[in-house]
Residue frames relative to the residue before (quaternion, step in Angstrom):
aa qw qx qy qz dx dy dz
M 1.0000 0.0000 0.0000 0.0000 0.00 0.00 0.00
V 0.2013 -0.7315 0.6393 0.1252 3.51 -1.16 0.76
Y 0.0381 -0.8021 0.5957 -0.0192 3.57 -0.81 1.04
V 0.0759 -0.7756 0.6262 0.0225 3.54 -0.88 0.98
G 0.0140 0.8144 -0.5773 0.0579 3.56 -0.66 1.14
D 0.2388 -0.8090 0.5291 0.0928 3.52 -1.14 0.67
G 0.7999 0.2684 -0.1598 0.5125 3.58 1.11 0.29
M 0.7227 -0.4538 0.3149 0.4154 3.50 -1.34 0.13
T 0.6183 0.5509 -0.3586 0.4308 3.58 1.11 -0.50
D 0.6111 0.5633 -0.3356 0.4434 3.55 1.28 -0.19
V 0.4238 0.7416 -0.4462 0.2669 3.59 1.25 -0.23
P 0.6668 0.4713 -0.3426 0.4645 3.68 0.77 -0.83
C 0.6474 0.5127 -0.3297 0.4575 3.62 0.96 -0.74
F 0.5993 0.5630 -0.3590 0.4416 3.57 0.98 -0.80
S 0.6938 0.4812 -0.2615 0.4677 3.55 0.84 -1.04
L 0.6595 0.5257 -0.3012 0.4449 3.57 0.88 -0.93
V 0.6724 0.4900 -0.2836 0.4768 3.54 0.90 -0.99
K 0.6778 0.5040 -0.2904 0.4497 3.56 0.83 -0.99
N 0.6919 0.4916 -0.2786 0.4495 3.59 0.88 -0.95
N 0.7365 0.3829 -0.2298 0.5081 3.56 1.18 -0.39
G 0.6861 -0.5492 0.2605 0.3997 3.55 1.18 0.63
G 0.4943 0.6765 -0.4126 0.3574 3.54 1.31 0.22
H 0.4541 -0.6626 0.5326 0.2666 3.51 -1.37 -0.13
P 0.0295 -0.8158 0.5775 -0.0063 3.65 -0.08 1.22
F 0.0471 -0.7887 0.6130 0.0005 3.54 -0.99 0.92
A 0.2870 -0.7528 0.5707 0.1591 3.57 -1.02 0.81
V 0.1073 -0.7781 0.6141 0.0776 3.55 -1.07 0.74
F 0.0390 -0.7941 0.6064 0.0127 3.59 -1.08 0.60
K 0.4817 -0.6543 0.5012 0.2977 3.55 -1.13 0.66
R 0.5802 -0.5637 0.4534 0.3741 3.53 -1.14 0.63
G 0.7830 0.2964 -0.2437 0.4895 3.55 -0.96 0.90
A 0.6071 0.5309 -0.3679 0.4628 3.59 1.22 -0.12
E 0.1084 -0.8573 0.5024 0.0296 3.52 0.54 1.27
S 0.6356 0.5301 -0.3541 0.4354 3.61 0.95 -0.73
A 0.6514 0.4895 -0.3156 0.4863 3.60 0.98 -0.75
K 0.6319 0.5385 -0.3291 0.4499 3.56 0.99 -0.83
Q 0.6631 0.5063 -0.2964 0.4649 3.58 0.92 -0.91
A 0.6409 0.5195 -0.3168 0.4680 3.59 1.01 -0.86
F 0.6955 0.4771 -0.2875 0.4538 3.57 0.86 -0.92
Q 0.5764 0.5687 -0.3792 0.4478 3.59 1.13 -0.54
K 0.6179 0.5230 -0.3359 0.4814 3.59 1.11 -0.66
F 0.6304 0.5339 -0.3321 0.4553 3.59 1.04 -0.73
I 0.6267 0.5169 -0.3446 0.4705 3.57 1.03 -0.67
K 0.6639 0.5039 -0.3086 0.4583 3.59 0.91 -0.89
T 0.7270 0.3899 -0.2419 0.5108 3.62 1.04 -0.65
D 0.4723 -0.7279 0.3925 0.3050 3.55 1.33 0.31
R 0.3564 0.7324 -0.5013 0.2920 3.60 1.02 0.81
V 0.7785 0.1696 -0.0966 0.5965 3.54 1.19 -0.59
K 0.4708 -0.6823 0.4826 0.2829 3.57 -1.15 0.54
G 0.8157 -0.0694 0.0539 0.5718 3.56 1.17 -0.36
M 0.2681 -0.7403 0.6010 0.1371 3.54 -1.32 0.39
Y 0.0100 0.8423 -0.5292 0.1019 3.56 -0.58 1.20
S 0.5150 -0.5412 0.5480 0.3762 3.48 -1.38 0.20
P 0.5047 -0.6912 0.4183 0.3042 3.65 -0.93 0.78
N 0.3563 0.7024 -0.5201 0.3305 3.52 0.54 1.23
Y 0.1501 -0.8341 0.5296 0.0356 3.57 -0.45 1.24
G 0.3692 0.7780 -0.4533 0.2299 3.59 1.25 0.09
E 0.7258 -0.4718 0.3116 0.3918 3.46 -1.35 0.36
D 0.7574 0.3483 -0.1941 0.5172 3.59 1.04 -0.77
A 0.5298 0.6478 -0.4045 0.3690 3.60 1.25 0.03
D 0.5949 -0.5891 0.4133 0.3580 3.57 -1.10 0.69
L 0.6694 0.4979 -0.3182 0.4503 3.60 0.85 -0.91
G 0.6539 0.5182 -0.3203 0.4486 3.59 0.85 -0.87
A 0.6795 0.4846 -0.2862 0.4706 3.55 0.90 -0.91
T 0.6514 0.5210 -0.3118 0.4551 3.58 1.00 -0.78
I 0.6572 0.4902 -0.3183 0.4760 3.56 0.95 -0.85
R 0.6342 0.5152 -0.3365 0.4681 3.62 0.94 -0.77
S 0.6515 0.5039 -0.3206 0.4678 3.61 0.97 -0.76
A 0.6372 0.5197 -0.3286 0.4646 3.61 1.00 -0.80
V 0.6582 0.5021 -0.3103 0.4674 3.59 0.94 -0.86
A 0.6461 0.5090 -0.3237 0.4676 3.59 0.98 -0.84
T 0.6273 0.5319 -0.3304 0.4631 3.61 1.04 -0.73
I 0.6520 0.5090 -0.3055 0.4717 3.56 0.96 -0.91
A 0.6588 0.5177 -0.2983 0.4572 3.58 0.94 -0.93
A 0.6543 0.4992 -0.3084 0.4771 3.59 0.96 -0.86
D 0.6327 0.5229 -0.3346 0.4630 3.61 0.98 -0.76
I 0.6308 0.5242 -0.3323 0.4657 3.62 0.98 -0.78
V 0.6546 0.5045 -0.3121 0.4685 3.59 0.91 -0.90
L 0.6635 0.5045 -0.3120 0.4558 3.60 0.88 -0.89
R 0.6639 0.4890 -0.3138 0.4709 3.60 0.94 -0.80
R 0.6325 0.5093 -0.3431 0.4721 3.63 1.01 -0.65
E 0.6494 0.5150 -0.3173 0.4608 3.58 0.95 -0.83
A 0.6671 0.5089 -0.2957 0.4567 3.56 0.97 -0.84
A 0.6306 0.5547 -0.3366 0.4258 3.59 1.15 -0.55
F 0.6715 0.4957 -0.3123 0.4538 3.63 1.18 -0.34
């Protein structure tokens, strides 16, 4: 699972997704320094895999990271299917 959250109410989901093998990412608006500082603590405590500006474009870090996470998940599914035969 890939989870993108933008606030303190997402903290339980960050932990749940991370603890179950998912990919949680935090996003924050430019200028929201308090959110940025809070999310930096989440990175240190390993609750999220990264912290990004909410830009999902082709050249944006968040967009590329989400696409990489989805590709990783898809590759893992293929490998598990192959191992089952």
